[in-house]
VEXNULUM-589283 format. One record per residue (C-alpha): x, y, z; residue number from 0. Coordinates in Angstrom, 1 decimal, padded with zeros to 4 digits, m for minus. Each point is the difference from the previous one (the first is absolute). Layout:
<atoms>
ATOM       px       py       pz   lumvex
ATOM        X        Y        Z      NUM
...
</atoms>
This chain:
<atoms>
ATOM       px       py       pz   lumvex
ATOM    011.5   m003.7   m009.4        0
ATOM    003.6    001.2   m001.0        1
ATOM    001.3    002.2    002.9        2
ATOM    003.4   m001.5    001.8        3
ATOM   m000.9    001.9    003.0        4
ATOM   m003.2   m001.2    000.8        5
ATOM   m000.2   m003.1    002.2        6
ATOM   m003.5   m001.9   m000.2        7
ATOM   m001.5   m002.8    001.5        8
ATOM    000.4   m003.7   m001.4        9
ATOM   m003.9   m000.8    000.2       10
ATOM   m001.4    003.3   m001.0       11
ATOM    001.0   m000.1   m003.6       12
ATOM   m001.5    002.1   m003.2       13
ATOM   m001.3   m003.2   m000.7       14
ATOM   m001.5   m000.2    003.3       15
ATOM   m002.1    003.0   m000.5       16
ATOM   m000.4    000.3   m003.4       17
ATOM   m002.9    002.3   m001.1       18
ATOM   m000.8    000.9    003.6       19
ATOM    000.2    004.0    000.6       20
ATOM   m001.2    002.3    002.4       21
ATOM   m001.9   m001.1    003.2       22
ATOM   m000.5   m003.1   m001.3       23
ATOM    003.9   m000.8    000.1       24
ATOM   m000.2    001.0    003.4       25
ATOM   m003.0   m002.1    000.9       26
ATOM    001.8   m003.1   m002.2       27
ATOM    003.3    000.4    002.0       28
ATOM   m001.5   m000.1    003.3       29
ATOM   m002.2   m002.7   m000.6       30
ATOM    002.4   m002.2   m001.8       31
ATOM    001.9    000.3    002.9       32
ATOM   m002.5   m001.3    002.5       33
ATOM   m000.6   m002.7   m002.1       34
ATOM    003.6   m001.1   m000.3       35
ATOM   m000.1   m000.4    003.5       36
ATOM   m002.8   m002.9   m000.4       37
ATOM   m002.8    002.6    001.0       38
ATOM   m003.4   m000.2   m001.6       39
ATOM   m000.5    002.4   m002.3       40
ATOM   m003.1    000.8   m001.4       41
ATOM   m001.2    003.2   m002.9       42
ATOM   m003.2    001.7    000.4       43
ATOM   m002.6    001.2   m002.7       44
ATOM   m000.1    003.9   m000.7       45
ATOM   m002.2    002.1    002.0       46
ATOM   m000.3   m002.8    002.9       47
ATOM   m001.7    000.3    003.1       48
ATOM    002.6   m001.9    001.8       49
ATOM    002.3    003.4   m000.9       50
ATOM   m000.2    002.4    003.3       51
ATOM    003.5    001.6   m000.9       52
ATOM   m000.6    003.5   m000.8       53
ATOM    001.0   m000.4   m003.8       54
ATOM    000.9    003.7   m000.5       55
ATOM   m003.3    000.5   m002.8       56
ATOM    002.1   m003.2   m002.4       57
ATOM   m001.5   m003.4   m001.2       58
ATOM    001.3   m003.0    002.4       59
ATOM    000.0   m001.7   m003.3       60
ATOM    003.6   m002.2   m000.1       61
ATOM    001.0    001.8    003.2       62
ATOM   m002.2   m001.5    003.0       63
ATOM    001.3   m003.4    001.3       64
ATOM    000.2   m001.6    003.2       65
ATOM    002.4   m002.5    001.3       66
ATOM   m000.7   m002.5    003.1       67
ATOM    001.7   m002.5    001.7       68
ATOM   m001.4   m002.9    002.2       69
ATOM   m001.2    002.6    003.0       70
ATOM    000.1    003.3   m001.6       71
ATOM   m001.3    001.9   m002.9       72
ATOM    001.2    004.0   m001.8       73
ATOM   m001.5    001.8   m002.2       74
ATOM    002.4    002.3   m002.4       75
ATOM   m000.9    002.4   m002.6       76
ATOM    003.3    001.1   m001.7       77
ATOM    002.7    000.2    002.4       78
ATOM   m002.3    000.9    003.0       79
ATOM   m001.5   m002.9    002.2       80
ATOM   m002.5   m000.1    002.5       81
ATOM    002.2    001.1    002.7       82
ATOM   m000.1    003.7   m001.5       83
ATOM   m003.0    001.9    000.7       84
ATOM   m002.3    001.8   m001.9       85
ATOM   m000.4    003.0    002.1       86
ATOM    003.8    000.3   m000.6       87
ATOM   m000.1   m000.3   m003.5       88
ATOM   m002.3    002.9    000.1       89
ATOM    002.3    001.7    001.9       90
ATOM    002.5   m000.2   m002.3       91
ATOM   m001.7    000.5   m003.3       92
ATOM   m000.6    003.6    001.4       93
ATOM    003.4    001.9    000.2       94
ATOM   m000.8    002.7    002.4       95
ATOM   m001.9   m002.2    003.2       96
ATOM    003.0   m002.1   m000.6       97
ATOM    002.4    003.1    000.6       98
ATOM   m001.9    000.8    003.0       99
ATOM    000.1   m003.7    001.6      100
ATOM    004.1    000.2   m000.6      101
ATOM    000.6    003.2    001.3      102
ATOM   m001.7   m001.0    002.8      103
ATOM    002.0   m002.7    000.8      104
ATOM    003.2    002.1   m000.7      105
ATOM    000.6   m001.6   m002.8      106
ATOM    001.8    002.6   m002.6      107
ATOM   m002.6    001.1   m002.8      108
ATOM    000.2    002.9   m002.8      109
ATOM   m001.1    003.2    000.9      110
ATOM   m003.6    000.6   m002.1      111
ATOM   m003.1    000.8   m000.3      112
ATOM   m003.3   m001.2   m002.1      113
ATOM   m001.7    002.8   m002.2      114
ATOM   m002.9   m000.6   m002.4      115
ATOM    001.2    001.2   m003.2      116
ATOM    000.0    003.8    000.9      117
ATOM    003.1    001.3   m002.2      118
ATOM    000.3    003.3    002.4      119
ATOM    000.1   m002.1    003.4      120
ATOM    002.7   m002.2   m001.6      121
ATOM    002.4    002.5   m001.2      122
ATOM   m000.2    001.7    003.7      123
ATOM    000.5   m002.8    001.8      124
ATOM    002.9   m001.5   m002.4      125
ATOM    001.6    003.7    000.5      126
ATOM   m000.4   m000.4    003.5      127
ATOM    001.8   m003.6    000.3      128
ATOM    002.7    001.1   m002.6      129
ATOM    000.2   m001.4   m003.4      130
ATOM    000.7   m003.2   m001.1      131
ATOM   m003.2   m001.1    000.8      132
ATOM   m001.8   m003.3   m000.8      133
ATOM   m003.7   m000.1   m001.4      134
ATOM   m001.5   m003.5    000.3      135
ATOM   m003.8   m001.2    000.2      136
ATOM   m001.5   m000.5    003.3      137
ATOM   m001.1   m003.8   m000.8      138
ATOM    002.1   m000.6   m003.0      139
ATOM    001.7   m003.1   m000.7      140
ATOM    002.8   m001.5   m002.3      141
ATOM    001.8    003.4   m000.2      142
ATOM   m002.8    001.3   m002.1      143
ATOM    000.0    004.2   m000.1      144
ATOM    002.5    000.2    002.1      145
ATOM    002.9    002.5   m000.7      146
ATOM    002.9    000.7    002.3      147
ATOM    002.7    002.6    000.0      148
ATOM   m002.3    002.7   m001.4      149
ATOM    002.3    003.4    000.4      150
ATOM   m002.1    002.8   m000.8      151
ATOM   m003.3    001.8    000.2      152
ATOM   m000.1   m000.4   m003.7      153
ATOM    001.3   m003.2   m000.3      154
ATOM   m002.8   m001.4    002.6      155
ATOM   m002.9    002.1   m002.3      156
ATOM    001.3   m002.6   m002.6      157
ATOM   m000.8   m002.5    002.0      158
ATOM   m003.2    000.6    001.3      159
ATOM   m000.9    000.6   m003.4      160
ATOM    001.0   m003.3   m001.3      161
ATOM   m001.3   m001.8    003.4      162
ATOM   m003.7    001.7   m001.3      163
ATOM    000.1   m000.6   m003.6      164
ATOM    001.3   m004.0    000.9      165
ATOM   m001.8   m000.8    003.2      166
ATOM   m002.9    000.3    001.7      167
ATOM    001.1    000.2    003.7      168
ATOM   m001.3    002.8    002.4      169
ATOM    002.4   m000.2    002.7      170
ATOM    003.8    000.2   m000.1      171
ATOM    002.7    000.0    002.7      172
ATOM    002.8    003.0   m000.4      173
ATOM    003.2   m001.0    002.1      174
ATOM    003.4    000.7    000.1      175
ATOM    002.3   m001.6   m002.1      176
ATOM    003.1   m001.7    002.0      177
ATOM    002.8   m001.1   m002.2      178
ATOM    001.5   m003.2    000.1      179
ATOM   m000.2   m003.6   m000.8      180
ATOM   m003.8   m001.5   m000.1      181
ATOM   m000.7   m003.5    000.9      182
ATOM   m002.5   m002.9    000.0      183
ATOM    000.8   m001.7    003.3      184
ATOM   m002.0   m003.1    000.4      185
ATOM   m000.9   m001.3    004.0      186
ATOM   m000.9   m003.2    001.6      187
ATOM   m001.1    000.0    003.3      188
ATOM    003.1    002.3    001.9      189
ATOM    002.8   m000.9   m003.0      190
ATOM    000.6    001.8   m003.3      191
ATOM    000.0   m002.8   m003.0      192
ATOM    001.3    001.9   m002.7      193
ATOM    000.4    003.4   m000.9      194
ATOM   m000.1    001.8   m003.6      195
ATOM    001.5    003.0   m001.2      196
ATOM   m002.3    001.5   m002.4      197
ATOM    001.9    001.9   m002.6      198
ATOM   m002.1    002.5   m002.3      199
ATOM   m000.1   m001.0   m003.5      200
ATOM    003.2    001.0   m002.0      201
ATOM    001.8   m000.9   m003.1      202
ATOM    003.7    000.5   m000.2      203
ATOM    001.4    001.3   m003.4      204
ATOM    002.5   m001.7   m002.2      205
ATOM    000.5    002.8   m002.3      206
ATOM   m001.4   m001.4   m003.1      207
ATOM   m003.8   m000.7    000.6      208
ATOM   m002.9    002.1    000.5      209
ATOM   m002.2    000.3    003.5      210
ATOM   m002.5   m001.4   m001.9      211
ATOM    002.3   m003.0   m000.9      212
ATOM    001.4   m000.6    003.4      213
ATOM   m003.4    000.4    001.7      214
ATOM   m000.8   m003.0   m002.6      215
ATOM    003.0   m001.9    001.0      216
ATOM   m000.4    000.4    003.6      217
ATOM   m003.7   m001.4   m000.3      218
ATOM    001.2   m002.7   m001.9      219
ATOM    002.4   m001.1    003.4      220
ATOM   m002.8    000.0    001.8      221
ATOM   m002.1   m002.1   m001.7      222
ATOM    002.5   m002.7    000.9      223
ATOM   m000.9    001.0    003.9      224
ATOM   m003.3   m002.2    000.7      225
ATOM   m001.0    003.1    002.5      226
ATOM    000.9    002.8   m002.1      227
ATOM   m000.8   m001.6   m003.7      228
ATOM   m003.5    001.6    000.2      229
ATOM    001.4    003.4    001.7      230
ATOM    001.5    002.0   m002.8      231
ATOM    001.1    003.2    000.0      232
ATOM   m002.8    002.3   m002.0      233
ATOM    000.2    003.4   m001.3      234
ATOM   m001.9    002.5    001.7      235
ATOM    000.1    003.5    001.4      236
ATOM    002.3   m001.0    002.8      237
ATOM    002.6   m002.0   m002.6      238
ATOM   m000.3    003.2   m002.4      239
ATOM    000.3    002.7    002.7      240
ATOM    003.2   m002.0    001.7      241
ATOM    001.8   m000.3   m003.8      242
ATOM   m000.5    003.6   m000.6      243
ATOM    001.9    001.0    003.5      244
ATOM    002.7   m001.6   m001.8      245
ATOM   m000.2    001.6   m003.2      246
ATOM   m001.1   m003.1   m001.8      247
ATOM   m003.1   m001.2   m001.9      248
ATOM   m001.1   m003.6   m001.1      249
ATOM    002.4    000.9   m003.0      250
ATOM    003.2    001.2    001.9      251
ATOM    002.9   m002.4    000.8      252
ATOM    001.3    000.2    003.1      253
ATOM    003.8    000.1    000.7      254
ATOM    002.0   m003.4    000.8      255
ATOM   m000.6   m001.0    003.8      256
ATOM   m002.4    003.0    000.7      257
ATOM   m002.8   m001.1    001.7      258
ATOM   m003.6    001.0   m000.2      259
ATOM   m002.1    000.1    003.1      260
ATOM   m003.5   m000.3   m002.4      261
ATOM   m002.1    000.5    003.2      262
ATOM    000.3    001.3    003.5      263
ATOM   m002.6   m002.4    001.4      264
ATOM    001.7   m003.4    000.9      265
ATOM   m002.7   m002.2   m000.6      266
ATOM    000.3   m003.2   m001.7      267
ATOM   m003.3   m000.1   m002.0      268
ATOM    000.9    003.1   m001.9      269
ATOM    003.3   m001.3   m001.0      270
ATOM    002.6    000.0    003.1      271
ATOM    002.5   m002.5    000.7      272
ATOM   m000.1   m002.6    003.1      273
ATOM    003.7   m000.2    001.0      274
ATOM    000.2   m002.5    003.3      275
ATOM    001.5    002.3    003.1      276
ATOM   m001.0   m002.4    003.4      277
ATOM    003.6    000.0    001.0      278
ATOM    001.0    003.6   m000.5      279
ATOM   m002.8    001.3    002.3      280
ATOM    001.1    001.1    003.4      281
ATOM   m001.4   m002.1    002.9      282
ATOM   m001.9    003.6    001.2      283
ATOM   m001.8    000.1   m003.8      284
ATOM   m001.4   m003.7    000.3      285
ATOM   m001.1    000.7    003.7      286
ATOM   m001.6    003.3   m001.3      287
ATOM   m002.1   m002.4   m002.3      288
ATOM   m000.9   m002.7    002.7      289
ATOM   m000.9    002.7    002.1      290
ATOM   m002.6    001.6   m002.8      291
ATOM   m002.2   m003.5   m000.4      292
ATOM    000.0   m000.2    004.1      293
ATOM   m001.5    004.0    000.1      294
ATOM   m002.8   m001.8   m001.8      295
ATOM   m003.0   m002.3    001.2      296
ATOM    000.4   m003.5   m001.1      297
ATOM    002.6    000.0   m002.9      298
ATOM    002.6   m002.2    000.6      299
ATOM    001.5    000.1   m003.4      300
ATOM   m000.2    002.4   m003.1      301
ATOM    002.5    002.4   m001.9      302
ATOM    001.0    002.7    000.9      303
ATOM    001.4    003.4   m001.5      304
ATOM    003.0    001.6    001.3      305
ATOM    002.5    002.9   m001.1      306
ATOM    003.1   m000.1    001.5      307
ATOM    001.9    003.3    000.7      308
ATOM    002.8    000.7   m002.2      309
ATOM    002.4    001.1    002.8      310
ATOM   m000.6   m002.5    002.7      311
ATOM   m000.7   m003.4   m000.9      312
ATOM   m002.0   m000.8    003.6      313
ATOM   m003.0    002.3   m000.6      314
ATOM   m002.7    000.5   m002.5      315
ATOM   m003.7    000.7   m000.5      316
ATOM   m002.9   m002.3   m000.5      317
ATOM   m001.8    000.7   m003.4      318
ATOM   m003.2   m002.8    000.6      319
ATOM   m000.6   m003.4    000.6      320
ATOM   m001.1   m002.6   m002.4      321
ATOM   m002.6   m002.7    001.6      322
ATOM   m000.1   m001.8   m003.1      323
ATOM    003.2    000.4   m001.6      324
ATOM    001.7   m001.2   m003.2      325
ATOM    002.9   m002.6    001.0      326
ATOM    001.1   m001.1   m003.6      327
ATOM    002.4    002.7   m000.5      328
ATOM    002.1   m001.8    003.1      329
ATOM    000.0   m003.0   m001.2      330
ATOM    000.9    001.1   m003.4      331
ATOM    002.3    003.2    000.3      332
ATOM    001.8    001.6   m002.9      333
ATOM    003.0   m000.3    001.8      334
ATOM    000.9   m001.6    003.4      335
ATOM   m000.5   m002.9    001.4      336
ATOM   m003.9   m001.4    000.7      337
ATOM   m002.0   m000.1    003.4      338
ATOM   m002.6   m002.6    000.8      339
ATOM   m002.3    002.3    001.3      340
ATOM   m002.8   m002.9   m000.6      341
ATOM    001.7   m002.7    001.8      342
ATOM    000.1    002.7    003.0      343
ATOM   m003.7    000.3   m000.5      344
ATOM   m000.5   m003.6    000.1      345
ATOM    001.9   m000.1    003.3      346
ATOM   m002.4    002.7    001.7      347
ATOM   m002.8   m001.8   m000.8      348
ATOM    001.4   m003.7    000.3      349
ATOM    002.9   m000.4    002.4      350
ATOM   m000.4   m003.5    000.4      351
ATOM    001.1   m000.3   m004.1      352
ATOM    003.3    001.9    000.5      353
ATOM    002.4   m003.1   m000.2      354
ATOM   m002.1   m001.8   m002.1      355
ATOM    001.3   m001.7   m003.7      356
ATOM   m001.4    002.4   m002.4      357
ATOM   m000.7   m002.2   m003.5      358
ATOM    001.5    002.0   m002.9      359
ATOM   m003.5   m000.5   m002.4      360
ATOM   m002.1    002.6   m001.0      361
ATOM   m003.4    000.1   m001.6      362
ATOM   m001.3    001.8   m002.9      363
ATOM   m001.5    003.1    001.4      364
ATOM   m002.2    000.5   m003.4      365
ATOM   m000.9   m003.0   m000.3      366
ATOM   m001.3   m000.3    004.1      367
ATOM   m002.1    002.8   m000.4      368
ATOM   m001.7   m000.6   m003.5      369
ATOM   m003.1   m001.9    001.4      370
ATOM   m000.6    003.0    002.4      371
ATOM    000.4    002.4   m002.6      372
ATOM   m002.5   m001.6   m002.4      373
ATOM   m002.2   m000.2    003.5      374
ATOM   m000.1   m004.0   m000.1      375
ATOM    000.9   m000.1    003.6      376
ATOM   m000.2    001.7    002.9      377
ATOM    003.4   m001.1    001.2      378
ATOM    002.9   m001.7   m001.1      379
ATOM    002.4   m002.4    002.3      380
ATOM    003.4   m000.6   m001.4      381
ATOM    001.4   m003.0    000.4      382
ATOM    002.8   m000.9    002.5      383
ATOM    003.5   m000.1   m001.6      384
ATOM    001.4   m003.7   m000.3      385
ATOM    001.8   m001.0    003.0      386
ATOM    001.3   m002.8   m001.2      387
ATOM    003.5   m001.0   m000.5      388
ATOM    000.1    001.7   m003.8      389
ATOM    002.4   m001.7   m002.5      390
ATOM    000.6    001.8   m003.1      391
ATOM    000.4   m001.4   m003.5      392
ATOM    000.1    001.5   m003.6      393
ATOM   m000.8   m001.9   m002.9      394
ATOM    001.1    001.4   m003.6      395
ATOM   m002.3   m001.9   m002.9      396
ATOM    000.8    000.2   m003.8      397
ATOM   m001.9   m001.5   m002.6      398
ATOM   m003.5    000.6   m001.3      399
ATOM   m001.4    002.2    002.5      400
ATOM   m001.2    003.2   m001.4      401
ATOM   m003.8    000.7   m000.4      402
ATOM   m000.9   m003.5    000.5      403
ATOM   m001.3    000.4    003.8      404
ATOM    002.7   m000.8    001.7      405
ATOM    000.0    002.9    002.1      406
ATOM   m003.4   m000.2    001.0      407
ATOM    000.8   m003.7    001.2      408
ATOM    003.2    000.3    001.8      409
ATOM   m002.1    002.5    002.0      410
ATOM   m002.9   m001.8    000.5      411
ATOM    001.7   m002.8    001.1      412
ATOM    002.2    002.0    002.7      413
ATOM   m003.2    001.5    001.5      414
ATOM   m001.1   m003.8    000.2      415
ATOM    003.0   m000.9    001.7      416
ATOM    000.0    003.4    002.3      417
ATOM    003.4    001.2   m001.6      418
ATOM    001.2    003.3   m000.2      419
ATOM    002.0    001.2   m002.9      420
ATOM   m000.7    001.3   m003.7      421
ATOM    000.6   m001.1   m003.6      422
ATOM    001.7    002.7   m002.5      423
ATOM    001.4   m000.4   m003.3      424
ATOM    003.4    000.5   m000.3      425
ATOM    000.9   m000.8   m003.8      426
ATOM   m001.3   m001.5   m003.0      427
ATOM   m001.9   m003.1    001.5      428
ATOM    001.6    000.2    003.1      429
ATOM   m001.6    000.5    003.3      430
ATOM    001.2    000.6    003.5      431
ATOM   m002.1   m001.5    002.5      432
ATOM    001.0    000.6    003.6      433
ATOM   m002.2   m001.3    003.1      434
ATOM    000.5   m000.3    003.9      435
ATOM   m000.6   m003.3    001.1      436
ATOM   m000.4   m001.6    003.7      437
ATOM    002.6   m002.5   m000.8      438
ATOM    002.5   m001.8   m002.6      439
ATOM   m003.0   m002.8   m000.7      440
ATOM   m002.3    002.7   m001.1      441
ATOM    002.2    001.9   m002.1      442
ATOM    000.5   m003.9   m002.2      443
ATOM   m003.3   m000.1    000.0      444
ATOM   m000.5    004.1   m001.8      445
ATOM    003.0   m001.3   m002.2      446
ATOM   m002.5   m003.1   m001.5      447
ATOM   m002.9    003.1   m000.9      448
ATOM    002.7    001.9   m001.3      449
ATOM    001.0   m002.9   m002.3      450
ATOM   m003.7   m000.4   m001.3      451
ATOM   m001.2    002.8   m000.2      452
ATOM   m003.2    000.8   m002.0      453
ATOM   m001.5   m002.4   m002.6      454
ATOM    001.3    002.1   m003.0      455
ATOM    003.5    001.2    001.1      456
ATOM    003.4   m002.6   m000.1      457
ATOM    002.3    000.5    002.6      458
ATOM    003.8   m000.6   m001.5      459
ATOM    001.8    000.6    003.3      460
ATOM   m000.4    000.8    003.2      461
ATOM    003.0    001.4    002.3      462
ATOM   m000.2   m000.1    003.7      463
ATOM    001.6    002.6    002.6      464
ATOM    000.1    000.3    003.4      465
ATOM   m000.6    003.4    001.4      466
ATOM    002.5    001.0    002.2      467
ATOM   m001.4    001.8    003.5      468
ATOM   m004.1    000.4   m000.9      469
ATOM   m000.7    001.4    003.1      470
ATOM    002.4    003.1   m000.3      471
ATOM   m001.8    001.5   m002.9      472
ATOM   m003.4    001.3   m000.3      473
ATOM   m002.2   m002.3   m001.4      474
ATOM   m004.1    000.5   m001.5      475
ATOM   m002.9   m002.3    001.6      476
ATOM   m001.5   m001.7   m002.8      477
ATOM    001.2   m001.1   m003.5      478
ATOM    000.1    002.6   m003.1      479
ATOM    000.4   m000.1   m003.7      480
ATOM    002.4    002.6   m000.7      481
ATOM   m000.3    001.2   m003.8      482
</atoms>
């Protein structure tokens, strides 16, 4: 990621989360945090009977795991642990039921009502509460079918027509639209751990490129962010309608510095920008998010969506509570400082590990799960990270080492010695071998392995370099060949 305004954690790099997206990223981040503290990590096969957590009608593949210590065991599904009750999860899935409970506990919510798809009643109610209004599915998620800031009957009619053609929802909530910035606030216990200002999908003109090109460029930037990579801005009804309001189509050329909001809704899954904003929230808004969780039964950690009043930063309304919220954007914001939500979750479930030294090793998520995908195993327990003293060496090997089995031999011998690292080609007949060992004597033994190589190889020279501070950077468990 090239954005100079982003401050990420050194132990969670792009390499660590490579090829892990969506809800699996949430699972991996929580699992990795617990594993790094020495907890026993076990992943389970898809549709396992061990999963008693509400799965939100989705598969458990790669998203269901347990963490255990000597005296306790907890199960997790995505970012949610087993202290979050299924009852609360089901309540949160029903936005109207959630609102009713929050209202009863004096938590401010938007004015709204549930309707079946009866256009006449919806039009009447919208006029009674006053435009602009919001329309969203009663049991929707990830921003699907949500339309905000609808300003007239004609616009509402267009939205309802589009919803009927694109989705099969039977019930919708019509709410008063509240102006202001929208935030996803993650709460653990009685503390706000991270808050993200979710800015609707947008582009900024440069006076040269078309709307279409600007969107393509923005999507290319999003690909550099591990969380945003699979969430591009897509050209759909809402985007095209927004462009029309600005007087553009996809071939139009916005003026230099002109900002165009492509959507009203701020969902990151539909192209929104996650801007870290924890420090800018008032204490009153943070307490509002905490109070929202306290109003619901047995939900000690979750994401709370809040709109903050543009006139008074101390006031806001709670839009909804997400019991199984995504957490990746808290660690990979588009702007701002990463917030360690996984650490706060593990702190809550395993407080005895709070001060424990954490390993900087990480494990290959996809290869660990392979036996579960092929149904060759019911569960996979991840080997514990090394807790011995770590001594690092880099060997630069030159000679006849290409296409002679050299890399495979190095890997086999490293695995026999239980070393971690990699071998990769860095030039013509030139290899880099990096290993982490217990001590210098073990590294010297492996130097002999590098010289010996395979039967058909011929090593001319091995330059041995000591790795400075090998504990300070994330290092993958096992030994791999990098082509």
